[in-house]
C-alpha positions as CSV (number, residue, x, y, z in Angstrom):
1,X,-11.0,44.0,-2.7
2,X,-11.3,40.4,-1.7
3,X,-10.3,39.2,1.7
4,X,-6.7,38.1,2.1
5,X,-6.1,34.4,2.0
6,X,-4.6,34.3,5.5
7,X,-6.9,31.6,6.8
8,X,-5.9,28.7,4.6
9,X,-2.2,29.0,5.2
10,X,-2.1,30.1,8.8
11,X,-4.4,27.2,9.6
12,X,-1.9,24.9,8.0
13,X,0.8,26.2,10.4
14,X,-1.3,25.8,13.6
15,X,-3.2,22.7,12.6
16,X,0.0,20.9,11.7
17,X,0.6,21.0,15.4
18,X,-3.0,20.0,16.2
19,X,-4.0,17.2,13.9
20,X,-1.4,16.9,11.0
21,X,-3.9,17.7,8.3
22,X,-6.0,20.8,7.9
23,X,-5.7,24.3,6.4
24,X,-8.1,28.1,5.5
25,X,-8.9,33.5,4.3
26,X,-9.2,36.6,6.5
27,X,-11.3,39.7,6.9
28,X,-11.5,42.7,9.3
29,X,-13.7,42.1,12.3
30,X,-16.7,44.1,13.3
31,X,-18.4,42.9,16.4
32,X,-18.6,39.9,18.7
33,X,-22.3,39.5,19.0
34,X,-24.7,37.1,17.3
35,X,-25.9,38.7,14.0
36,X,-28.8,36.3,13.3
37,X,-31.2,33.8,14.9
38,X,-33.5,33.1,12.1
39,X,-36.1,30.3,11.8
40,X,-35.3,28.4,8.6
41,X,-38.7,26.8,8.4
42,X,-42.1,27.0,10.0
43,X,-43.6,25.1,12.9
44,X,-42.2,24.0,16.2
45,X,-38.6,23.2,15.3
46,X,-36.6,21.1,17.8
47,X,-33.2,21.5,16.0
48,X,-30.9,24.5,16.2
49,X,-27.4,25.2,15.0
50,X,-24.9,27.9,16.0
51,X,-22.0,29.0,13.9
52,X,-19.1,30.9,15.4
53,X,-16.6,32.6,13.1
54,X,-13.1,33.7,14.0
55,X,-13.5,37.0,12.2
56,X,-16.3,39.2,10.9
57,X,-18.0,37.6,7.9
58,X,-18.3,40.8,5.8
59,X,-17.1,40.1,2.3
60,X,-15.0,37.1,3.4
61,X,-16.2,34.5,0.9
62,X,-14.6,31.7,2.9
63,X,-16.8,32.5,5.9
64,X,-19.8,33.5,3.8
65,X,-19.8,29.9,2.5
66,X,-19.8,28.6,6.1
67,X,-22.9,30.7,6.8
68,X,-24.6,29.3,3.7
69,X,-23.8,25.8,5.0
70,X,-25.4,26.3,8.4
71,X,-28.4,28.0,6.7
72,X,-28.9,25.0,4.4
73,X,-28.7,22.6,7.4
74,X,-31.2,24.6,9.3
75,X,-33.6,24.6,6.4
76,X,-33.2,20.9,5.8
77,X,-34.2,20.2,9.4
78,X,-36.9,22.9,9.6
79,X,-34.7,24.4,12.3
80,X,-33.0,27.6,13.4
81,X,-29.5,29.0,13.2
82,X,-27.5,31.7,14.9
83,X,-24.2,33.2,13.6
84,X,-21.8,34.7,16.1
85,X,-19.1,36.9,14.5
86,X,-15.9,37.3,16.5
87,X,-13.3,40.1,16.4
88,X,-10.4,38.9,18.6
89,X,-9.4,36.3,21.2
90,X,-11.8,37.8,23.9
91,X,-14.8,37.8,21.6
92,X,-14.1,34.3,20.4
93,X,-14.1,33.1,24.0
94,X,-17.3,35.0,24.7
95,X,-19.0,33.7,21.6
96,X,-18.1,30.1,22.2
97,X,-19.3,30.3,25.8
98,X,-22.6,31.9,24.6
99,X,-23.1,29.2,22.0
100,X,-22.6,26.5,24.5
101,X,-24.9,28.1,27.0
102,X,-27.6,28.2,24.4
103,X,-27.2,24.4,24.0
104,X,-28.0,24.0,20.2
105,X,-27.9,20.6,18.6
106,X,-24.5,21.4,17.0
107,X,-22.0,24.2,17.6
108,X,-20.0,24.9,14.4
109,X,-16.7,26.6,14.5
110,X,-14.4,27.6,11.6
111,X,-10.7,27.7,12.1
112,X,-7.7,26.7,14.2
113,X,-8.3,29.6,16.6
114,X,-11.0,27.6,18.3
115,X,-9.1,24.4,18.9
116,X,-8.2,25.0,22.5
117,X,-11.6,26.5,23.4
118,X,-13.4,23.5,21.9
119,X,-11.2,21.1,23.8
120,X,-12.1,22.8,27.0
121,X,-15.8,23.0,26.3
122,X,-16.1,19.5,24.9
123,X,-14.6,18.1,28.2
124,X,-16.9,20.3,30.3
125,X,-20.0,19.6,28.2
126,X,-19.8,16.0,27.0
127,X,-23.4,16.1,25.7
128,X,-22.9,19.1,23.5
129,X,-22.0,18.3,19.9
130,X,-19.3,20.4,18.2
131,X,-18.2,20.5,14.5
132,X,-14.8,22.1,13.8
133,X,-14.2,23.1,10.1
134,X,-10.7,23.4,8.7
135,X,-9.1,22.4,11.9
136,X,-9.4,19.9,14.8
137,X,-8.5,19.4,18.4
138,X,-5.2,17.7,19.4
139,X,-7.1,15.2,21.5
140,X,-10.0,13.2,20.2
141,X,-13.4,13.8,21.9
142,X,-16.5,11.7,21.2
143,X,-18.6,14.9,20.9
144,X,-16.2,16.8,18.5
145,X,-16.4,16.2,14.8
146,X,-13.8,17.7,12.4
147,X,-14.0,18.5,8.7
148,X,-10.7,19.1,6.9
149,X,-9.7,19.5,3.3
150,X,-7.5,17.8,0.7
151,X,-6.2,21.0,-0.8
152,X,-3.5,19.2,-2.7
153,X,-6.1,17.7,-5.1
154,X,-7.2,21.2,-6.2
155,X,-3.6,22.4,-6.4
156,X,-2.8,19.5,-8.8
157,X,-5.6,20.6,-11.1
158,X,-4.4,24.2,-11.0
159,X,-1.0,22.9,-11.9
160,X,-2.4,21.1,-14.9
161,X,-3.9,24.4,-16.1
162,X,-0.5,26.0,-15.7
163,X,1.2,23.2,-17.6
164,X,-1.3,23.6,-20.5
165,X,-1.0,27.4,-20.5
166,X,2.7,27.9,-20.0
167,X,4.6,29.3,-23.0
168,X,8.0,28.9,-21.4
169,X,7.5,25.4,-20.1
170,X,8.3,26.7,-16.6
171,X,5.9,26.8,-13.7
172,X,6.6,27.9,-10.1
173,X,5.1,28.5,-6.7
174,X,5.6,31.0,-3.9
175,X,4.9,29.2,-0.7
176,X,5.0,30.5,2.9
177,X,7.4,28.0,4.5
178,X,9.3,24.9,3.5
179,X,7.3,22.3,5.5
180,X,5.3,19.2,4.3
181,X,2.1,20.9,5.3
182,X,2.7,24.0,3.2
183,X,4.2,22.0,0.3
184,X,0.6,20.9,-0.3
185,X,0.3,24.2,-2.1
186,X,3.4,23.8,-4.3
187,X,4.5,20.2,-4.9
188,X,1.1,19.2,-6.4
189,X,1.2,22.3,-8.6
190,X,4.4,21.0,-10.2
191,X,3.0,17.4,-10.4
192,X,-0.1,18.6,-12.1
193,X,1.8,20.6,-14.7
194,X,4.1,17.6,-15.4
195,X,1.0,15.3,-15.7
196,X,-0.1,17.3,-18.8
197,X,3.4,18.4,-20.0
198,X,6.0,16.0,-18.9
199,X,9.0,18.3,-19.7
200,X,7.7,21.1,-17.6
201,X,10.3,22.7,-15.3
202,X,9.1,23.5,-11.8
203,X,10.5,25.5,-8.9
204,X,9.3,26.8,-5.5
205,X,10.4,29.8,-3.6
206,X,9.5,30.3,0.1
207,X,8.6,33.6,1.8
208,X,10.1,32.8,5.2
209,X,11.3,35.7,7.3
210,X,9.8,37.1,10.5
211,X,6.2,37.3,9.1
212,X,5.8,34.8,6.3
213,X,2.0,35.0,6.3
214,X,1.8,38.8,6.0
215,X,4.9,39.9,4.0
216,X,3.7,41.0,0.6
217,X,7.1,42.5,-0.2
218,X,9.0,39.3,0.4
219,X,6.4,37.3,-1.5
220,X,6.7,39.7,-4.4
221,X,10.5,39.4,-4.3
222,X,10.3,35.6,-4.5
223,X,7.9,35.8,-7.4
224,X,10.2,38.2,-9.2
225,X,13.1,35.7,-8.8
226,X,11.0,33.0,-10.6
227,X,9.8,35.4,-13.2
228,X,13.3,36.6,-14.0
229,X,14.2,33.0,-14.8
230,X,11.3,32.6,-17.3
231,X,8.7,31.1,-15.1
232,X,5.4,32.4,-16.5
233,X,2.8,30.5,-14.3
234,X,3.0,31.1,-10.5
235,X,1.0,29.4,-7.8
236,X,0.4,32.1,-5.1
237,X,0.4,30.3,-1.7
238,X,1.8,33.2,0.3
239,X,-1.3,34.0,2.4
240,X,-1.5,37.8,2.6
241,X,1.5,38.0,0.4
242,X,-0.5,36.7,-2.6
243,X,-1.1,40.3,-3.7
244,X,2.6,40.8,-3.9
245,X,2.8,37.7,-6.2
246,X,-0.1,39.1,-8.3
247,X,1.6,42.5,-8.7
248,X,4.9,40.9,-9.8
249,X,3.1,38.6,-12.3
250,X,1.1,41.5,-13.7
251,X,4.2,43.6,-14.2
252,X,5.8,40.9,-16.2
253,X,2.8,39.8,-18.2
254,X,2.8,36.4,-16.5
255,X,0.0,34.6,-14.7
256,X,-0.8,33.5,-11.2
257,X,-3.2,31.3,-9.3
258,X,-5.0,32.0,-6.0
259,X,-6.3,30.0,-3.1
260,X,-9.5,29.7,-0.9
261,X,-11.8,32.1,-2.7
262,X,-12.0,33.8,-6.1
263,X,-9.1,36.2,-6.1
264,X,-9.4,36.9,-9.9
265,X,-11.2,40.3,-9.3
266,X,-8.1,41.5,-7.4
267,X,-5.9,41.1,-10.5
268,X,-8.1,40.6,-13.7
269,X,-6.1,39.3,-16.6
270,X,-3.4,38.0,-14.3
271,X,-5.0,35.4,-12.0
272,X,-5.9,32.3,-14.0
273,X,-7.9,30.3,-11.4
274,X,-8.2,29.6,-7.7
275,X,-8.2,26.5,-5.5
276,X,-11.6,26.8,-3.8
277,X,-12.4,25.3,-0.4
278,X,-16.2,24.8,-0.1
279,X,-16.8,25.4,3.6
280,X,-20.5,25.3,2.9
281,X,-20.4,21.7,1.9
282,X,-18.1,20.8,4.9
283,X,-20.5,22.5,7.3
284,X,-23.7,21.1,5.8
285,X,-22.4,17.5,5.6
286,X,-20.6,17.8,8.9
287,X,-23.8,18.7,10.7
288,X,-25.6,15.8,9.1
289,X,-22.9,13.4,10.3
290,X,-23.0,14.8,13.8
291,X,-26.7,14.5,14.0
292,X,-26.5,11.0,12.5
293,X,-24.3,9.7,15.3
294,X,-20.9,10.1,13.7
295,X,-19.7,12.7,16.1
296,X,-16.1,12.2,17.2
297,X,-14.7,11.5,13.7
298,X,-12.6,13.5,11.3
299,X,-13.8,13.7,7.7
300,X,-11.6,14.8,4.8
301,X,-13.2,16.7,1.9
302,X,-11.7,16.7,-1.5
303,X,-12.8,16.7,-5.2
304,X,-15.0,13.6,-4.7
305,X,-17.0,15.1,-1.9
306,X,-17.1,18.5,-3.6
307,X,-15.2,20.2,-0.7
308,X,-12.4,21.2,-3.0
309,X,-12.8,22.7,-6.5
310,X,-11.5,25.4,-8.9
311,X,-13.3,28.6,-9.7
312,X,-13.1,27.4,-13.3
313,X,-15.1,24.3,-12.5
314,X,-17.8,26.1,-10.6
315,X,-21.0,27.8,-12.0
316,X,-20.5,31.4,-13.0
317,X,-16.9,31.1,-14.2
318,X,-17.9,33.3,-17.2
319,X,-18.3,36.3,-14.8
320,X,-15.5,35.3,-12.5
321,X,-12.9,37.6,-14.1
322,X,-10.6,34.6,-14.2
323,X,-8.3,34.1,-17.2
324,X,-9.3,30.4,-17.3
325,X,-12.8,31.5,-18.5
326,X,-11.2,32.2,-21.9
327,X,-9.8,28.7,-22.2
328,X,-12.7,26.2,-22.4
329,X,-10.3,23.7,-24.1
330,X,-8.1,23.7,-21.0
331,X,-11.0,23.4,-18.7
332,X,-12.2,20.3,-20.6
333,X,-8.9,18.6,-20.1
334,X,-8.9,19.6,-16.4
335,X,-12.4,18.2,-15.9
336,X,-11.2,14.9,-17.3
337,X,-8.3,14.9,-14.7
338,X,-10.8,15.8,-12.0
339,X,-12.9,12.8,-13.0
340,X,-9.9,10.5,-12.9
341,X,-9.1,11.6,-9.4
342,X,-12.7,11.3,-8.2
343,X,-13.0,7.8,-9.7
344,X,-9.7,6.7,-8.0
345,X,-7.9,6.1,-11.2
346,X,-5.5,9.0,-10.5
347,X,-4.0,9.6,-7.0
348,X,-2.5,12.9,-6.1
349,X,0.4,12.5,-3.6
350,X,-0.1,14.5,-0.4
351,X,3.2,16.0,0.8
352,X,1.8,16.1,4.4
353,X,0.8,12.5,4.5
354,X,2.8,10.1,6.7
């Protein structure tokens, strides 16, 4: 079973208070100690990088990509890398302190959980470079770089797929909360569908409640409300509740779309595609920028930078278990839309902008 897509959407909640633009998937934690300190190349390397994760990596594809990114950076610089896996608040604090004490060239941290810790350490250690991925600190520090994502561009493409595949002409979304930040996962879905099928009807339902990020039952209920009205393509942006959306869609013979990682194996034949966040690219490029003297800046990664994609647009789609693999004609049209966005000929509105 694939990790739950908590990280993307919970990050949106926390980071909206931190930097107005950022978002992230979750897995069960194992231990809070470094699991690797490998030399990526031979010789006397003078560069080293340390990655600290908010949860155990395990089968968490989102975090596994981050590990890949730091490994590539280490190899490119004939350097070394360490990966510290956290389990809870205490181990995150311990791991960040251990990383800073080791004084690597760049300390890389994934997720909003590290925002306050990085702010404290950046102030105390002004010569240490930090790279935050999928979040940022409230205050700007000259030694802290941030890498965030333009998720709305990928959601727009998923919406285009939905518009092309819908038989009812109705596409919907189940979102966690009705805020501009979370609407990045629903409004562009409707816009993408209408780009390819102007008469498409779109609607969004919100999970809400006491635990909007972890309420599969409420998410399923909202999905069923849409399905009962004939919506046959549903964007699942309900964090852990995505599996409730998938269950509802499967029961009605409808289709759904996932976020962050490939969620198709969790519901083969039901999940069409996924909006993927390439943390490996954000980590690798972010390290390069930090080493190149661009520390203290926030860089946004979207389709153009390769930071956002769809499973259907990645290598290996044939074995992804995604429904979109059976629709090469749709993918061809979506690729054309992606190229228009990348070239600047088509702009996707960001609900969280301004």
